[in-house]
DRENFI-620180 format. One record per residue: residue in three letters; x, y, z of N, C-alpha, C, O in turn. Coordinates in steps of 0.2 Angstrom, whole numbers, plus 5000, padded with zeros to 4 digits. Layout:
BEGIN
ALAXYZXYZXYZXYZ ...
This chain:
BEGIN
MET509950375208510450345204510350355197509850365195 GLN510850365193510850385186510850325182511150275184 PRO510550325176510650265172511350255170511850295171 PRO511550185168512250165167512550205161512450185156 LEU512950265163513250305158513950285157514150235155 ALA514350315160515150305157515550265162515650285168 ALA515750215160516250175164516950215163517450215167 SER517050235157517550285155517350335150516750335150 ALA517750375147517550425143517250395137516950435133 GLU517350345135517150325129516650265129516250265124 THR516450225134516050175134515550185141515850205146 THR514950155140514550155147514750085150515050045148 ASP514450075156514550015160514249945156514349885158 ASP513749965152513449905148513749905141513449875137 GLY514349935140514749925134514549965128514849955123 GLN514150015129513950065123514450105122514850125127 GLU514550125116515050175114514650245115514150255112 VAL514950295119514650355120514750395114515250405111 THR514150425112514150465106513750535107513550545113 ASP513650585102513350635103512550635102512150675103 PHE512350565100511650555099511350495103511750445103 TYR510850505107510550455111509850465112509550515111 PHE509450405113508850405116508850385123509250345125 GLY508350405126508350395134507650395136507150415132 GLY507550385143506850385146506850355152507350335155 VAL506250345154506150315160505450265159504950285156 ILE505550195162504950155162504650145169505050125174 THR504050155169503650155176503050115175502750105170 PHE502850085181502250045182501850065188502150055194 ASP501250105188500950125193501350175197501450175203 ASP501650225193502150275195502650245199502950285203 GLU502850185198503450155202503950135196503750115191 PRO504650155196505050135192505150055191505050025195 VAL505350035185505349965184506149945182506349965177 GLU506449905186507149895185507249835180506749785180 GLY507749825176507949765173507549755167507549705164 VAL507249805164506849795157507349805152507649865151 GLU507449755147507949765142507649795136507049785133 LEU508049845133507849885127508349875122508949865124 SER508249875115508649875109508449925105507949945104 VAL508949945101508849995096509249965089509749935089 SER508849975084509149955077509050005072508450035073 GLY509450015067509250055061509950085058510450085062 SER509950095051510550115047511050075049511650095050 GLY511050005049511549965050511849955057512249915058 PHE511449985062511749985069511249955073510649955072 GLU511549915079511149885084511449895090512049895091 GLY511049905095511249925102510749895107510149895106 GLU510949885114510449865119510749885125511349905126 THR510249885130510349915137509749885141509349855138 GLU509749905147509249895152509149945157509549985158 THR508549945160508350005165508749985171508949935173 ASP508950045174509250045181508650045187508050045186 ALA508950045193508450045199507950095199507450085202 GLU508050155195507650205195507250205188506850255186 GLY507250155185506850145178507150185172506850185167 LYS507750205174508050245168508450205163508750155165 TRP508450235157508850195151509050245147508850295146 ARG509650225143509850265138510150225132510550175134 LEU510050235126510350205121510650255116510350295113 TYR511350245115511750285111511750255104511750195102 VAL511750305099511750285092512350335088512550385091 PRO512550305082513050345079512850405075513250445074 GLU512250415073512050475069511250485070510850445072 LYS511150545068510350565068510050535062509950565056 GLU509750475063509350445058508650415062508550425068 THR508250385057507650355060507850275063508150245059 TYR507650265069507850195072507250165074506750195075 THR507250095076506750065079506950045086507450005087 ILE506550065091506750045098506149985100505549995099 THR506449935103506049875105506149865112506749855115 VAL505549855116505649835123505549755123505049735120 ASN506049725126505949655127505349635132505449645138 GLU504749615129504249605133504349545138503949535143 GLU504849505137504949445142505149475148505149445153 THR505449535148505849565154505349605158505549635163 LEU504649615155504149655159503849615164503949555164 PRO503549645169503149605174502649565171502349595165 ASP502349515173501849475171501249515170501049555174 GLY500849505165500149535164500149615162499649645163 VAL500749635161500749715159501049715152501449675149 ILE500949775148501249795142501349865142501149905147 VAL501649895137501749965136501049995135500649975130 ASP500850045139500150075138500250125132500550185133 ALA499850105127499950155121499550215122499650265118 SER499150215126498650285127499050335131498950395130 LEU499650315134500150355138500750375134501150405137 LEU500850355128501450375124501450445122500850475122 PRO501950475121502050545118501650555112501550505108 GLU501350615110500950625104501450615098501950635097 GLY501150575094501450555087501850495088502150465083 THR501850455094502250395094501750335096501350335100 GLN501750285091501350225092501750165090502150165086 PRO501550115094501850045092501850035084501350045081 ILE502350005082502349975075501849925074501649885079 SER501449925068500849885068501049805069501549785066 GLY500649775073500749715074501149695081501349635082 THR501249755085501749745091501449785096501049835095 THR501649785103501449825108502049855110502049905114 ALA502649845109503249875111503849885107504449885109 SER503649895101504249915096504049985093503449995091 PHE504450035093504350095090504750125085505350115086 GLU504550155080504950195076505050265078504550295078 VAL505650285079505750355082506350385078506750355076 GLU506250455079506850495075506950555079506550575083 PHE507550585078507750645082507350705079507150705074 GLY507350755084507150825082507750865080508250835078 LEU507650935083508250975081508850955085509350975083 THR508850925091509350915095509650835094509350795091 GLY510150815097510450755097510150705102510450655103 THR509550725106509350685111508650675110508250725108 LYS508350625111507650605110507450565116507650515118 ILE506950595120506750565126506050525125505650555122 LEU505950465127505450425126505250385132505450335133 ASN504850425136504650395142504050335141503550355138 LEU504050285144503650225143503250205149503650205154 PHE502650205149502250185155501850115153501650105148 LEU501950075159501650005159500850015161500650055165 GLY500549965158499849955160499649885159499949845155 GLU499149865163498949795162498549785155498249835152 GLY498749735152498449725145498749655142499049615145 GLU498549645136498649575133499149585127499049625123 ARG499749555128500249575123500049535116499849485116 ILE500249575110500049555104500549505101501049525100 THR500249455098500649405095500349395088499749375087 VAL500749395083500449395076500649335073501249325072 SER500249285070500549225066500849245060500749295057 PHE501249195058501649205051501149225046501349275042 ILE500649195045500149205040499849265040499649295034 ASP499649295046499449355047499949415045499749465042 GLN500549395047501149445045501249445038501349505035 LEU501149385034501249375027500749425023500949465019 ALA500149415025499549455022499649525023499549565018 SER499849545029499949615030500549645026500549705023 ARG501049605025501649625022501549635014501749675010 LEU501149585011500949575004500549645003500649674997 VAL500049665007499649725006500049785006500049835002 GLY500549785011501049845011501449845005501649895003 GLY501749785003502149784997501749804990502049834986 LEU501149794990500749814984500649884985500649914979 ASN500549914990500449984991501150014989501150064984 PHE501749994991502350024990502550004982502750054979 GLY502349954979502449934972502049984967502349994962 LEU501450004969501050044965501350114965501350144959 LEU501550144970501850204970502550204967502750254963 LEU502850154968503550144964503450134957503850154952 ALA502850114955502750104948502650164944502850174938 LEU502350214948502150284945502850314942502950334937 ALA503350314947504050344945504350294940504750324935 SER504350234941504650184936504450194929504750194924 MET503750204929503450204922503650264918503850254912 GLY503750324922504050384918504750374916504850394911 ALA505150344921505750344919505950294913506450304909 ALA505550234913505550184908505350224901505650204896 LEU504850264901504650304895505150344892505250354886 ILE505550374897506050414895506650374892506950394887 TYR506850324895507350274892507150254886507550244881 GLY506550234885506350204879506350244873506550224867 THR506250314874506150364869506850394868506950414862 THR507250404872507850434872508550394874509050414872 ARG508450334876508950294878509350324884509950314885 LEU509050364888509350404893509250374900508650364902 SER509750354904509550334910509650394915510150414917 ASN509050414917509050484920509150484927508650464931 PHE509750494930509850494937509450544941509350544947 ALA509350594937508950654940508250644941507850684943 HIS508050584939507250554941507150564948506550584950 ALA507650544952507550544959507350604962506850614966 GLU507650664959507450734961506750754958506450794961 MET506550724953505950734950505350714955504850744956 VAL505550654958505150624963505150674970504650694972 THR505750694972505750734978505350804976505050834980 TRP505450824970505150894968504350884970504150934973 GLY504050834968503350824970503150824977502650864979 GLY503550794981503450794988503550864991503250884995 LEU504050904988504250964991503751014989503551054994 VAL503451024983502951074981502351054986502151104989 ALA502150994987501650984991501651004999501151025002 VAL502250995001502451015008502451095009502351115015 VAL502751125004502851195004502151225004501951275008 THR501751204999501051234998500551215004500151255006 THR500651165007500151145013500451155019500151195023 SER501051135021501251145028501551205030501551225035 MET501851235025502151305025501651355023501651405027 TRP501351365018500951405016500251395018499851435017 MET500151335022499451325025498851335021498351355023 LEU499051305014498451295009498151235010498451195013 PRO497451225007497151155008497551105005497951115000 PRO497451045007497850985004497750974996498250964993 TRP497150984994496950974988497351024983497551004977 ILE497451084985497851134982498551114981498851114976 GLY498851084987499551064987499651004982500151004979 ILE499150954982499250904978499250924970499650904966 ALA498750974968498650994962499251034960499451024954 ALA499651074965500151114963500751064962501251074958 ALA500851004966501350964965501350934957501850924954 VAL500650914955500650884949500850934943501250924939 ILE500550994944500751044939501451054939501751064934 GLY501751064945502451084946502851024943503451034940 GLY502650954944503050904941503050904933503550884930 ALA502450924930502450924923502850984921503150984915 LEU502851044925503251094922504051084923504451104919 LEU504251044928504951024929505050984923505550994920 GLY504650934921504850884915504850924909505350914905 TRP504450974908504551014902505151054902505451064897 ALA505251084907505851134908506551094907506951114903 MET506551044910507150994909507250974902507850974900 ASP506750954898506850934891506951004887507451004883 ALA506551054888506751114884507351144885507651164881 GLY507551144891508151184893508851144893509351174893 ILE508751084894509351044894509450984889509950984885 TRP508950944889509050874885508950884878509250854874 ARG508450934875508350944868508950974865509150954860 PRO509251024868509851064866510351014865510751024860 LEU510450964870511050924871510950874865511450844862 ARG510350844864510250794859510450824852510750794848 ARG510250894851510350924845511050934843511350944838 ARG511450934848512250934848512550874847513150874847 GLY512150824847512350754846512750724851513150674850 LEU512650744857512950714863512850634863512250614862 GLY513250594865513150524866512750504872512750544877 ILE512550444873512150424878512650424885512350434890 VAL513250414885513650414890513750484893513750494899 GLN513850534888513950604890513350624894513350654899 LEU512650604890512050624893511850604900511650634904 MET512150534901512050504907512450544913512250554919 ILE513050564911513550594916513150664918513150684923 VAL512950704912512550764913511950744918511750794923 SER511650694918511050684922511350664929510950684934 ILE511850634930512150634937512250704940512150714946 GLY512650744936512750814938512050844940512050874946 LEU511650844936510950884937510650854944510250884947 SER510750794944510350764951510750784957510450804962 LEU511450794957511750824963511550894964511550924970 ALA511550934958511351004959510751014961510651064965 LEU510250974959509550984962509450964968509050994972 ARG509850914970509750884978509950934983509650944988 TYR510550964981510851014986510451084985510451114990 LEU510151094980509751154979509151144984508851184988 PHE508851084983508251064988508451074996508051105000 GLN509051044997509251055004509351125006509251145012 TYR509651175001509751235003509051275004509051315008 MET508551255000507851285001507451265007507151305010 ILE507551205009507051175015507551155020507251145026 GLY508151145020508551125026508551045026508251015021 GLY508851025031508950945031508450915036508550855037 GLY507950945038507350915042506950875038506950865032 THR506450845042505850805039505250845040505050855046 TYR504850855034504250885035503650845034503650805029 GLN503150845038502550805037501950835033501750895034 LEU501650805028501150815024500450815028500450775033 PRO499950855028499450855031499050785031499050755026 GLY498850775037498550705038498950645038498750585038 ALA499650655038500150595039500050555045499850585050 SER500150495045500150445051499450455054499450465060 PRO498850435050498250435054498150365057498550315056 GLU497650365061497450295065497350245059497050255054 PRO497650185060497550135055496850095056496650105062 ILE496550065051495950035051496149965050496449945045 ARG495849915055496049845055495549815051494949815051 LEU495849775046495349735041495649655043496149635039 GLY495449625048495749565049496449575051496549615056 PRO496949535048497549545050497949615047498549635048 ILE497649635042497849695039497649755042497149765044 SER498249805042498149865045498249915040498849925037 LEU497749955038497750005033497550075035497050075039 SER497750125034497450195035497150215029497250185023 TYR496650265030496250285025496750315019496650315013 ILE497250345021497750375016498050315012498150325006 ASP498250265015498450205011497950185006498150185000 MET497350175008496750165003496750204997496750184991 ILE496750274999496650324994497250324989497250334983 ALA497950314992498550314988498450254983498650254978 MET498250194986498250134981497750144976497850114970 GLY497150174977496650194972496850244967496750234961 VAL497250294970497550344965498050314960498050324954 SER498450274963498950244959498650194954498950204948 ILE498150154956497850114951497550154945497650134939 VAL497150214947496750244942497350284937497150284931 VAL497850314940498350334936498750294931498850314926 ILE498850234933499150184929498650154924498850144918 ILE498050154925497550134920497550194914497650184908 GLY497550254917497650314912498250314908498250334902 VAL498850294911499450284907499350234902499550244896 ALA499050174904498950124899498450144893498650124887 PHE497950174895497550204890497850244885497750244879 PHE498250294888498650344884499150304879499150324874 LEU499550254881500050214877499650174872499950164867 THR499050154873498750104869498250124864498050094860 ARG497950184866497350214863497350284859496950304855 THR497950314861497950384859498450384853498850344853 ARG498550434849499050444843499750454846500150424844 VAL499750504851500450514855500650454858501250444858 GLY500150414861500450354865500750304860501250274862 LYS500350294855500550244849501250274847501750234846 ALA501250334845501950364843502550354848503050334846 THR502350364854502850344859503050274859503650264858 ARG502650224858502850154858503250154851503750114851 ALA503050174846503450174840504150194840504550164837 ILE504250254844504950284845505350234849505850224848 SER504950204854505350164859505650094854506150074856 ASP505150074849505350014846505950034841506449994840 ASN505850094838506350104832506250184831505850204827 PRO506750224834506650294833506850324826506550374824 GLN507250284822507350304815506850284811506650334806 LEU506550234811505950214808505350254809504950264805 ALA505250274815504750314817504750384814504250414812 ALA505350414814505550474811505450474804505150524801 ALA505550424800505550414793504850404791504650414786 SER504350384796503650374795503350444796502750444795 GLY503650494798503350554799503150584805502850634807 ILE503350544810503250554818503750614819504250614818 ASP503450664823503850714826504150694832503850704838 VAL504750674831505150634838505150684843504950664849 ASP505450744842505550794847504850804851504850814857 ARG504450814847503750834850503550784855503250794861 VAL503550724852503350664857503850654863503550644868 VAL504450664862504950664867504750714873504750704879 ARG504550764870504350834875503750804879503750814885 TYR503250774876502650744880502850694884502550694889 VAL503350654883503550604887503850634893503750604899 TRP504250684892504550724898504050754903504150754909 ILE503550774900502950814904502650754908502450764914 LEU502450694904502150634908502550614913502350604919 ALA503150604912503650574917503750614923503750594928 GLY503750684922503750734927503150724932503150734938 THR502550724928501850714932501850654936501750654942 LEU502050594933502050534937502550534943502350514948 ALA503150564941503550564947503350614952503450594958 ALA503050664951502750704956502250674960502250674966 ILE501750644957501150604960501550544965501250544971 SER502050514963502450464966502750494972502750474978 GLY503050554972503350594977502850614982503050614988 VAL502250624981501750654986501550584990501550584996 LEU501450534986501250464989501850444994501750414999 TRP502450454991502950424995503050465001503150435007 GLY502950525001502950575007502450545012502650555018 TYR501850525010501350495015501550425017501450405023 PHE501950385013502050315014502650315019502650265023 ARG503150355018503750355023503550345031503750305034 PRO503250395034502950465031503550515032503950505035 GLY503450575028503850625029504150645022504250605018 VAL504350715022504650735015505250765017505350805022 THR505850735014506550765015506850795008506650775003 TRP507350825009507750845003508050794998508150814993 ASN508150735001508450684997508050624997508350574995 MET507450624998507050564999506950524992506950464992 GLY507050564986506950524980507550474979507450424975 MET508150494982508750444981508650384984508950334982 GLN508150374989508050314992507650274987507650204988 MET507250304982506950254978507350244971507150204967 LEU507850284970508150284963508450214961508250194956 LEU508750174966509050114964508450064963508550034958 LEU507950064967507350024966506950044959506649994956 ILE506950104957506650124951507050094945506750074940 PHE507750094946508150064941508049984941508049954936 ALA508049964947507849884947507249864944507249814940 ALA506749894945506049894942506049894935505749844932 ILE506349944932506449954925506749894922506549874917 THR507449874925507849824922507449754923507449714918 LEU507149744928506849684930506249674925506149614922 GLY505849724923505249714919505449714912505049694907 GLY506049744910506249754903506449824901506049864903 LEU506949834899507149904898506749944893506549914888 GLY506550004894506050034889505450024889505050064885 THR505149974892504349964892504049984898504349974903 ALA503550024898503150054904502849994907502849994913 PHE502549954903502149894907502649844910502449814915 GLY503249834908503749794911503949834917504049804923 ALA504049904917504149944923503649934929503749924935 LEU503049924927502449914931502549844935502449834941 VAL502649794930502749724933503249724938503249694943 GLY503849754936504449754940504449794946504749774951 SER504049844946503849884952503449834957503649834963 LEU502949804955502549764960502949704962502949694968 ILE503449674959503849624961504349654966504449624971 VAL504649714965505149744969504749764976505049754981 GLY504149794975503849814981503649754985503649764992 MET503349704983503249644986503849614990503849594996 ALA504349614986505049584989505249624994505449594999 VAL505249684994505449724999505149725006505449725011 GLU504449725005504049725011504049645014504049635020 VAL504049595009503949525013504549505015504549465020 SER505149525013505849505015505949525023506349495026 THR505649575025505649595032505449535037505449545043 LEU505049485034504949425039505549385041505549355046 TRP506049395037506649355038507249385039507649365043 ILE507349455036507949485037507749555040507249585040 PRO508349595043508249655047507949705041508149695036 SER507549745044507149795040507749845036507649865030 ASP508349845039508849895036509049865029509349895025 LEU508949795028509249755023508649745017508749715012 LYS508149775019507549755015507549775007507349735002 TYR507949825006507949854999508449804995508449794989 ALA508949774999509449734995509149664993509349644988 SER508549644996508249584994507949594987508049554983 ALA507749664984507549674978508049664973507949644967 LEU508649684975509249674970509449604969509649584964 VAL509349564975509549494974509049464969509249424965 ILE508349474969507849454965508049474958507949434953 LEU508249534957508449564950508949524948508949504942 ILE509449504951510049464949509849394947510049374941 VAL509349364951509149294950508749294943508849244939 ILE508349344942507849344936508349354930508149324925 LEU508749404930509149424924509649364923509849354917 LEU509849314927510249264926509849214921510049174917 VAL509149214923508749164919508449204913508449174907 ARG508249264913508049304907508349374907508149424909 PRO508949374903509349434903508949494901509049554903 GLN508449484896508149544893507549574898507249614896 GLY507449544904506949564908506349524906506249484901 LEU505849524911505249494910504749504904504549454901 LEU504749564902504349584896504849614891504549644887 GLY505449614892505849644887505949584881505649534881 ARG506249614876506349574870507049554869507549594870 LYS507149494866507949474865508149514859507849534854 GLU508749524859509049574854509749534852510149514857 ARG509949544846510549504844511049554843510849604840 LEU511649554846512149594846512749574841512849514840 GLY513049624838513449614833513249604826513649594821 
């Protein structure tokens, strides 16, 4: 007997719309098929469900090739058994805090087979407090890597008043350089990370030297510069797709085994990423508050005309800011590649709206405001999944942004300005 497929050419017996993309498999216990197990799929705004037939077979159709979460309803499993994690396909593990939820994505084809084997065991249930603690740590990790990108974009805005939409591609560039040098050229990971940092700095320098400084000298307005940045973003994005294709590439050591610290599950890469982020952020703070170039950067952000009249070489400082922003974006891109996990040609776009939200929330043009805004956005995004579907978690950050701006329009660390 086959799984419930088509009652017609368009839908299955259980009401699913037949598409070109589906997940399927067999659920067995002691080499015997298990009938009546309910499964559901969610992701990219889509939800669907089915159940196994008499031969233990199941199939879940989805509208497009994206990453989805497949969940087995454990209430429909035989008593005393769970999905046996030791028998799962390589690279597949239950989502942290569960025994029967999996994040899966397609390969080169539109079909993904996920056979599940049941075994005796205890189902994991996690209390709300434990889930909250885990989400807070995850939000801190995400907020720190978001801060690296946001602080660079905030410095660019502060010194040039440019909302750089191409900053997403600067983030992507860091991940691409790392994956090309490590996964494709098979060089050691530390060389890949160093190449990404250097490549990010060079991209920032090239952008300012080749595009933004000539346009500033021609006297283009902020709106025209912003439109140029949108065009540059599109050009770079599709250039990246042409270079590496539309697949997802893993960095060396991605998805390691998690380490349990009470209710909190962290991998050694998560710990390294958080440590690196904190050290880099402290370094940026030292640069801005203790060095001459950093103080000049803050002076230009406050009043570029007065800074120029005081003898500060504005163009030279702006060049340094672009190099720093490119470096921070590249580091963020590498960490984002591990956090997702995976590097794609358009992964920076997933962060762009959150970057702008963090900058606006913290106060336009201030790097420290971007840091605060990023931490709030990171926490909100991760904690919100306790109450809303994970597909909507990024929207929660925008809701918080709107609420705070209604109370404090200049942002948390921004200054009030009188208009007119």
